[in-house]
N, C-alpha and C positions, 0 to 999 in steps of 0.2 A: 505494499498500498504505499502510495507516495506521501509525503511529508503535508503536501496540502491537502489530502483527504485526512489524515489524522489532525491537522489542526481543524478544520470543519467539525469533525466529530467530537474534537475536546471541547471547541467553541460550543457545540450544541449542548452537550452536557454541561457545562456550566451555566449557560441559558436556563435550563430546567432547574438545575438546582437554586438558582436565585427567584424564579418563581414560585419554589416549594418554599424556599425559606421566608419570603416576603408573604406568605400565606394569600396567593395570588392564584388559587385554585382553579377560577373559572376560566380566567385566562390559558391556563396550563390544561384544562378540559376541552376548550376549543381547539386548541393545536391537536391535541391527541385525538379526536373525533375527525377533524380534517385529514390528518394522518391516514386515519382508517379508511375514510370514504375514499382517497387516494388510491389506497392498495386495492380495495374491493373493484375501483372503476378499472385499473390495471388487470387484475385478473379477469373481469368481464370481457373486456377488450382482448384478450389472448385465449379465454373460450370460447368467443365468438368466431374468431378463426379458423377453427378447429372442424374438420368434417366429422360426425358421427355416423357410424355405420350400423 
């Protein structure tokens, strides 16, 4: 993994820690829900491309 990717994930971890420490759970929940929607969208898009027999 490149240093740039390591820095991105480290920064992301720090951002989550700040949200938790500052008791900003609503913002953290919004971020997590959006990430889940993105993951489900990606899975749906991949499944639509498959041919079922």
